[in-house]
C-alpha positions in Angstrom: -0.2 0.0 -0.2 2.7 2.3 0.8 4.3 2.0 -3.0 1.0 2.9 -4.1 0.8 5.9 -2.4 4.4 7.1 -3.5 3.3 6.1 -6.9 0.2 8.3 -6.3 2.3 11.7 -5.1 4.8 11.5 -7.9 2.2 11.0 -10.4 -0.3 13.7 -9.0 2.9 15.8 -8.4 3.8 15.7 -12.7 0.3 16.3 -12.8 0.0 19.8 -11.3 3.3 20.5 -12.8 1.9 19.4 -16.3 -0.7 22.6 -16.2 -0.8 25.8 -15.0 -4.4 26.1 -13.3 -5.6 29.1 -13.7 -6.0 31.6 -10.8 -9.3 33.5 -12.1 -12.0 31.5 -14.2 -12.1 32.2 -17.5 -14.4 29.4 -17.8 -17.6 29.5 -19.7 -21.3 28.6 -18.6 -20.7 25.4 -19.8 -17.2 24.7 -18.2 -19.2 25.3 -14.9 -21.8 23.1 -16.3 -19.5 20.1 -16.5 -17.8 20.3 -13.3 -21.6 18.9 -12.2 -21.1 16.0 -14.0 -24.1 16.5 -16.4 -24.3 12.2 -17.1 -24.4 11.5 -14.0 -26.4 13.9 -12.7 -29.3 12.3 -14.7 -28.7 9.4 -13.6 -28.9 10.4 -10.1 -32.9 12.3 -11.1 -33.8 9.5 -12.8 -33.0 6.9 -10.0 -34.7 9.6 -7.7 -37.6 9.9 -9.5 -38.4 6.2 -9.6 -37.9 6.1 -6.1 -40.8 8.9 -5.8 -43.1 6.9 -8.2 -42.5 3.9 -6.7 -43.1 5.2 -2.9 -46.4 4.4 -1.0 -47.5 8.1 -0.8 -48.4 11.0 -3.1 -46.7 14.6 -3.5 -48.2 17.4 -5.4 -46.7 17.8 -8.6 -44.6 21.1 -8.2 -43.1 20.0 -4.8 -42.2 16.9 -6.9 -40.7 18.9 -9.3 -38.6 21.0 -6.8 -37.7 17.9 -5.0 -36.2 16.5 -7.7 -34.5 19.7 -8.9 -32.4 20.1 -5.1 -31.8 16.3 -5.9 -30.6 17.1 -9.3 -28.3 20.2 -8.1 -27.3 18.0 -5.0 -25.7 15.4 -7.2 -24.1 18.5 -9.4 -22.5 19.5 -6.3 -20.7 16.7 -5.3 -19.3 15.9 -9.1 -18.2 19.6 -8.4 -15.9 18.6 -5.4 -15.2 15.6 -6.8 -13.1 17.5 -9.9 -12.1 19.8 -7.5 -10.1 17.2 -5.4 -9.2 15.4 -8.4 -7.8 17.7 -10.4 -4.3 16.4 -9.7 -4.7 12.6 -11.0 -7.7 14.0 -13.8 -4.5 16.3 -15.4 -2.9 12.6 -15.8 -5.6 10.4 -17.2 -6.2 11.0 -21.2 -10.2 10.5 -20.5 -9.8 13.2 -17.2 -7.3 16.0 -19.0 -9.5 17.9 -20.2 -11.9 18.4 -17.5 -12.3 22.6 -16.6 -9.6 22.6 -13.6 -6.6 20.5 -14.8 -7.5 22.6 -18.6 -6.7 25.5 -16.2 -10.4 27.1 -17.7 -11.4 27.2 -13.5 -9.2 27.5 -11.4 -9.7 25.2 -7.9 -10.9 27.7 -5.2 -13.9 28.8 -7.5 -14.5 24.8 -8.2 -14.6 24.4 -4.6 -16.5 27.4 -3.5 -19.4 26.9 -6.5 -19.4 22.8 -5.2 -20.1 24.3 -1.7 -22.5 26.8 -2.2 -24.5 24.1 -4.6 -24.1 21.6 -1.5 -25.9 23.6 1.1 -28.3 25.2 -0.9 -29.6 22.0 -2.4 -29.9 20.3 1.1 -31.8 23.7 2.6 -33.8 23.7 -0.2 -35.0 20.1 -0.4 -35.2 20.1 3.5 -37.6 23.4 3.7 -40.1 22.3 0.5 -40.0 18.2 1.1 -38.6 17.0 4.6 -35.7 16.6 6.6 -35.0 13.0 5.9 -34.9 13.5 2.9 -32.2 16.5 2.7 -30.2 14.4 5.6 -30.0 11.7 3.2 -28.8 14.0 0.2 -26.7 16.1 2.5 -25.1 12.3 3.5 -25.0 11.0 -0.3 -22.9 14.6 -1.2 -20.6 13.8 1.5 -19.7 9.9 1.0 -19.1 10.6 -2.2 -17.2 14.0 -2.0 -15.1 12.8 1.4 -15.5 9.1 1.5 -15.0 8.1 -1.9 -13.2 10.7 -3.9 -10.8 12.0 -0.7 -10.2 8.3 1.2 -11.7 4.9 -0.9 -10.5 6.0 -4.0 -7.0 6.3 -3.3 -6.4 4.1 -0.8 -7.8 0.6 -2.1 -9.4 -1.4 -5.0 -12.6 -2.0 -4.2 -13.1 2.2 -3.7 -15.6 1.3 -6.6 -17.5 -1.4 -4.3 -18.0 0.7 -1.1 -18.4 4.1 -3.1 -20.8 2.6 -5.0 -22.9 3.6 -2.4 -22.9 7.4 -2.9 -24.7 6.5 -6.4 -27.4 4.4 -5.1 -29.1 6.5 -2.3 -31.1 8.4 -4.8 -34.2 6.0 -5.0 -34.0 6.6 -0.7 -33.9 9.9 -1.0 -36.9 10.1 -3.6 -39.2 8.3 -1.4 -38.1 10.1 1.6 -39.1 13.1 -0.5 -42.7 11.6 -0.7 -43.4 10.1 2.5 -41.0 10.9 4.6 -40.0 7.6 5.3 -37.8 5.0 3.3 -39.2 1.2 2.5 -38.1 -1.7 1.7 -39.0 -1.3 -1.6 -36.6 1.8 -2.4 -33.9 -0.3 -0.1 -34.1 -3.3 -2.9 -33.5 -0.1 -5.7 -30.5 1.0 -3.3 -29.3 -2.4 -3.8 -29.3 -3.0 -7.5 -27.4 0.1 -8.1 -24.8 -0.7 -5.5 -24.7 -4.2 -7.1 -24.3 -2.9 -10.4 -21.9 -0.3 -10.1 -18.9 -2.7 -9.9 -19.1 -5.2 -13.2 -19.9 -1.4 -15.0 -16.9 0.4 -13.8 -14.6 -2.2 -13.5 -15.6 -3.1 -17.5 -14.3 0.5 -18.5 -11.4 0.0 -15.9 -10.4 -2.9 -17.3 -9.7 -0.7 -20.5 -8.6 2.5 -19.2 -5.8 0.7 -16.1 -2.8 2.7 -18.4 -4.6 5.9 -17.4 -5.4 4.5 -13.5 -1.8 3.0 -13.1 -0.6 6.8 -14.7 -2.5 8.0 -11.8 -1.3 6.0 -9.1 -5.5 4.9 -8.4 -5.3 1.6 -7.1 -8.4 0.2 -9.3 -8.9 -3.2 -9.4 -7.0 -4.7 -13.0 -3.7 -2.6 -11.6 -4.0 -3.8 -8.1 -5.4 -7.8 -8.5 -4.5 -8.2 -12.2 -7.2 -8.4 -15.0 -8.1 -12.3 -14.8 -9.2 -10.8 -11.0 -11.1 -7.9 -12.4 -12.9 -10.7 -14.5 -13.2 -12.9 -12.1 -15.3 -10.3 -10.1 -17.4 -8.4 -12.8 -18.8 -12.1 -13.2 -19.1 -13.0 -9.5 -21.1 -9.6 -9.2 -23.3 -9.7 -12.4 -24.2 -13.3 -11.3 -25.9 -11.8 -7.8 -27.0 -8.8 -9.7 -29.2 -10.7 -12.3 -31.0 -12.6 -9.9 -31.5 -9.4 -7.7 -32.9 -7.4 -10.6 -35.5 -10.1 -10.3 -36.5 -8.6 -6.7 -38.9 -6.1 -7.4 -41.3 -7.9 -9.2 -40.7 -10.8 -6.7 -41.6 -8.6 -3.7 -44.7 -6.5 -5.6 -43.9 -3.3 -6.6 -42.6 -4.5 -9.8 -45.6 -6.4 -12.4 -45.3 -9.0 -15.3 -43.6 -6.3 -17.3 -40.8 -5.6 -15.3 -40.6 -9.0 -14.5 -40.2 -9.8 -18.3 -38.0 -6.8 -19.1 -35.4 -7.9 -16.0 -35.5 -11.2 -16.6 -34.3 -11.0 -20.8 -32.1 -8.0 -20.2 -30.4 -9.4 -16.6 -30.1 -12.6 -19.6 -28.1 -10.3 -21.7 -25.9 -8.4 -19.1 -24.7 -12.5 -17.9 -23.7 -12.9 -21.8 -22.0 -9.7 -22.0 -20.3 -10.3 -18.4 -19.2 -14.2 -19.6 -18.0 -12.6 -22.9 -15.4 -10.3 -20.5 -14.1 -13.8 -18.7 -13.8 -15.5 -22.1 -11.7 -12.9 -24.1 -8.6 -11.9 -22.8 -6.7 -11.2 -25.1 -6.4 -8.2 -28.1 -9.1 -6.3 -29.6 -11.9 -9.2 -28.9 -11.5 -8.7 -25.4 -11.5 -4.7 -25.4 -14.6 -4.9 -27.5 -16.3 -7.0 -25.0 -15.2 -4.7 -22.3 -16.7 -1.8 -23.7 -19.9 -4.0 -25.0 -20.5 -4.9 -21.0 -20.2 -1.0 -20.7 -22.5 0.2 -22.9 -25.3 -2.1 -21.7 -24.9 -2.0 -18.5 -26.2 1.1 -18.6 -29.1 -0.2 -21.0 -30.0 -2.5 -18.1 -30.3 -0.7 -15.3 -32.6 2.2 -17.6 -34.5 -0.7 -18.6 -35.2 -2.0 -15.2 -35.6 2.0 -13.6 -37.7 3.3 -16.6 -40.0 -0.2 -16.9 -41.1 0.3 -12.9 -41.8 4.1 -14.2 -43.8 3.4 -16.9 -45.9 1.1 -15.3 -47.3 3.0 -13.2 -47.5 6.3 -15.0 -48.5 4.7 -18.4 -51.0 2.1 -16.0 -49.1 -1.0 -17.2 -49.0 -2.7 -13.4 -50.2 -6.3 -13.7 -49.3 -8.1 -10.6 -47.4 -11.0 -11.3 -49.9 -14.2 -9.9 -48.4 -15.7 -7.1 -46.1 -13.2 -6.5 -45.3 -10.5 -4.1 -47.7 -9.0 -1.6 
């Protein structure tokens, strides 16, 4: 572990030396938006909305929209703080070196102030327009992602994605809490699905980008335990994920359509993981990793979109013999 730490410090110093951080921002609006990690924000909004829709309660549409907005801003704030803290390693990774801070378009201190302002504002706003349980969960999520994951786990353990994945799994619970002031087994299951989905999703990318993480000194699993062990872990997590994806139908808040979608998409998710396991060399291995990474996004989208559609479009049909 000391060797990893030394490598990280050396590469981080090289990253800081390779760029000239801005002291005053010359970034455009789009650069500040980029700090919010819009793609991650969209996933948070989508899963939080699912939590609101499956909740056993109702919420005024205006309050619901405001709550989703607060959750989105909170997610963006945590992404901004993550970019502020990771600016040194972002500068030495090919896929992140053009982010606003390492590229010198936004000053680190401005990104920090921006992230803190959005964090505090989003939590207070959610507490005032919804309830303080939802606000507390949002605050904890921001703290978990910005501090526990970004500042500690990411640079310390190859299990960073596993433990840190909890940060991305809380939004359904926040959404339900905004509606009901409580959390239930339903959104706990959605939390578990996202939590178990995160490692195979991200490790597929890490296998392709292992060189980036090695240069940055980030102890990702492929660099610490090797690609073969990473492939084994991907397969094991997928074997847990696929039956877990059926759980909403088994406990009754997913209907017949959900069960069919979860079973079919889960089967293909497993096929993708098996291809990653079997194809270990050359372009075929890279293609398999990209295929799993891409389909894993589709898989999660299909599960949550189906839960929404069953209720919004009136397509919920209970599965005989299953659920409550």
